[in-house]
N, C-alpha and C positions, 0 to 999 in steps of 0.2 A: 705450742709456739704461737706467739701473739701475731695477729694479722695487722700489719702496719698500713694496709691499703687506705683506710679512712683518714689516717693522719697524712699520708702522702697526697691524697686528693685535696685535703684542705691546704696543705703547704703549697701545692701547685696553684690553687685558686688565690691564695694570699700573695704568692709571687707575682702573678699577673696583675692583681689589683694594686700592689705596692709599686710596681713599675709605673702604672698609670698615675698613682698618687704623686710619685716623684716628678713626673713630667708636668702634672697640673700645678704643683707648687712652683716649678720654674716659670710657667706661663703667668702665674699670679704676681711674680716679683715685679714685673713692669707696671702692675696696677697698685703697688704699695703707695700709700699717701705720704708716709714719712720714712726716713732712713732707718729708724728702729724697726718698723714693720718689714722693710726690705731685708734687713739683716735676719730677722726672724724667719721669713719665708725662705731665704737662702739656706739657713740652718735646717729648716724642715726638709728641704730637698736633699741636703747632704745626709741627714739622718735616715730618710727614706731609702737612699742608696745603700747605706750601711745595713738597714733591715733586709733589703733585697739580698745582699751577700750572705747574711746570717740564715735567711730562709733557704737559700741555695745550698749552703753547707749542711743543713739539717736534712734536706732532701737526699743529698748524697749519702749521708750517714745512715738513712733508713732504707737505702737501696733504690731510691727513686732515680729516674733517668734525668741527668742534668742536661737539659736541652737548651738550644739557642733560640728556639721558636717562641717560647713563652715571653722572654724579655722583649723580643721584637713586637709581639702582639700587644704587650703593655704599652710600649712607646707609640705604636700605631693607634691604639685606643685613645691615648691621651691627645694625640694630634687631631683625631676626629672630634673628640670632645671639645678641644679648644676652638676648632673651626665652628662648631655649632654654637658654642658659647657666644661668639660674636654676633649671632643672629637673634639673640634674645636679651632681655634686660639682665643686668648684673645680678639682681636678687635671685632670678631663676637659675643662673649659672652657679651661684653659691649654694643654693638649695640642692643642686645636683652634687656639688662637692660634699655637702653634708651627708647625702645619701651614700656616697662612696665610702666616707669615713665610718658611717654606721655599719655598713656591710663588712668592712675590715674589722671593726670592733667585735661584731657578732661572730664572725668566723674565728677570730683569735680566741674568743671566750670558749667557743666550741672545741677548738684545738686543745685548749688548756685542759678541759675535762677529758678529752680523748687520751691525752698524754698521761694524766693522772691514772686513768683506768688501765692503761697499757704499761705503766711503770717506766715511763721514759722521762726522767728528770730534766734532761737537757732540752727536750722539746717543750716541756712544761715551762721551764725558765724563759725560753724564747717567747712562748705564748703570753706569759705574764708581762714581758717587756713590750710586746705588741699591744696588749690591752691598755697598759699605762699610756703609751704614745698616742693611741687613737682616742682614748678618753679625753686627753688634753686637746687634741685637734677638734674633736666634736664640740668641746666647750668653747674653743676659740671661734669657730665658725658660727656657733649659736650667738655669741656676743656680737660678732660683726653684723649679723643679720638684725639683731636687736638694735644696734646703733643705727642701721638704716631705717628701721621701723620708727625710731625716735626722731628721725629727720636728719641724722648724721651730724658731723661728717664721720664716715665709717673708716676703718683701717684700710679698706680697699676701695678704690674708685673705679668707676666704669671707664672703659675705653671709649674713644669717640664713636665707634661703631655701635657699642652697647648703649650709649646715650641716645643714639638715633633709634635703636631698636626699642629702648624703653619708651621713647616718645611715641613711636608708632603703636606700641601696645596700648598706651594710654589713649591715643586717638581712637582706637577701636573700642576700647572698653568703657571710656568715661562719658562722652567723648570730649577730649581736651580741646580740639580745635574750636568746637562750638563755645566752650567755656572761655577760651582765650579771646575769641571775637567778642563775646559778651563783656568780658573784663575791659577790653580796649574801648568799646563803645561807652561803657559806663564811666570809665575814667575821663575820656575826652569830653563827655557831655555832662559831667557831674555838676558843673557850675550852673547849668540851666535850671530854672525854677519851673516846677510843674509836676504833674502827677507821674510822668514817666521817669523822673529822676529817682524817686523813692523806690520804684520797682526795680530799676537797674542796680541801685545800691544794694538792695536785698539779694539780687542775683549774685553780685560780687561776694556778699557775705556767705551765701550758700555754697559758693565755689572756692572758699578760702583754702581748703585742703589741696586744691589743685595748683597752688603756686609752687610748683616743683620745677625740675629742670626743663621739662617740655614747655612750660609756660614762660619761664624766665627767658628762654631763648627768643621769645617773641617781643621781649621788652628791650628797647634800645636805650641809649643814654638819656635821650630826651624824655623818656617815660618817667624817670625819677621826678622831674618837675611836675608832671601831670599827677603823679601819685601824691606828692606833697600838697598840691592844690586840692585834690580830691579829699585828702585827709582833713585839711583845714576847713573846707566847706561842710564836710560831714559832721565835724565836731561843733561847728557854729550852729548847725541845724539840729544838734542833739542826737544825731544818729551814731551812737557809739560803736555799734557792730560794724558798720561800713567803714568808720574811721580806723578801727583796729585792723580791719582787713587790709586797707591801703597801707597802713604802717607795716604790717607783716610782709607785704610785698616789697616795700622799701628795704626792710631788714634782709630779705633774701637776696636783694641786689647789692647789699653792702652799703647802701645809702643811709647811713646813720651818723649822727654827730656824737661826740664824746659824752655830752650830757644826757643822751638817750640810752646809754649803755646801762646794764643792770648793776654795774659796779661804780659807786660814787668816786669822783675825782680820778677817773681811770687814766686820763692823759698825764697826770702828775706822778703816777706810780712808776717806780723802777721796775726793771724786768723781774727781779726776785719778788717784789710785792705784788706785781700783776699775776705772776704764777701762783702765789699763795691765794690770792683773791679768786682766781678762776677755779682752783681746786675746791673752794668752799661753795661754789654754785650748786644748786640742787635741782635745776630745771634745764632740760636739754635744749630748749629753745633759747634760753639766756646764754648758754655756752656757745651756741651756734651764732648768735648775734655778735658776741665778742670775737669769735674766729673770723667772721666776715669783716669786722672792723679792722682787725689786725692784718688780714690779708690785703685790705684796701689801703691802709694808712701806714702802719708801723712795720709790718712784716718781721716781727720778732719770732724766730723759730722756737725759742724756748717756751714762749707763752702759748704758741699754737700747739706744741707737743703736749703741754700741760692740759690744755683744753681738750685735746684728743683723749688723754688719759681720763679726764673727768667724764667725757661722753661714754667711754668704755665702762667706767664704774657704774654710771646710771643704767647702762644697758644690762650689766650683770645683775643689778638690783631688779630690773624689770623682768628678767627671766629666772630669777631665784638662784643665781650662782653666787656663792660666797667668795669674797676675796681671800 
């Protein structure tokens, strides 16, 4: 007589983790950047609930005790996770989501082999279904993280608390506050002639990668004029690196004109033509500049969605995932 204990143990573990997965998906819905992503996350949560039911049924069929404690633990675990998520940068929260999905995938794969060995075709079919679902989620989360690594915008956006947490982390690790103060001093005094100007401009160039959310929050509307002035002076003096850094900062703020966009004649394009042009871009930075311009000036949701799709494509290419 086959001992079903190993399968029951794995089904119990999968039930607990799937309950957590469902609740995590529901908490991520509020972080969706677009309606399409919001719908996808809603479907993910519903599918996780369906998988929970299927796992429970197989547990009963194998003689496992159908308890009410495990689902409650799953929900509690998700609440705890969501609470801690808010105290850390969004990329760390998503890396933990990815770890959860890998654990689900690995356990489902193990269950599949156990079921094959035990001659339990229904359990095997369930395991195969779980493997397929978790492989897809692992791929999706990998792409979202790659979008962030490329500079975004990613399918998911940080909550206000996570943005603060991300800023605090950068302050400790980079440190960003020192960089922000250096940038501000360099921008405000860039028109001054002398030895100190060149040094400050080089400091700006060296800190270019730190023009992220934490730094952007220190730049007010009047900063755009200073950045433009800094860029003009740097180009006049032949300091291309510093000029490009100032321009990158403007682009992050959405302070660009139509003739600065990577698509020629952009303002004269219809929505359909703009969508087509955005899909042909091959550089994440260029796509981001277009998105910032759209969000600041035209606000065409179709173009922004197309740009988001382009970023996702570039992210898949970066991590080696085929469309």
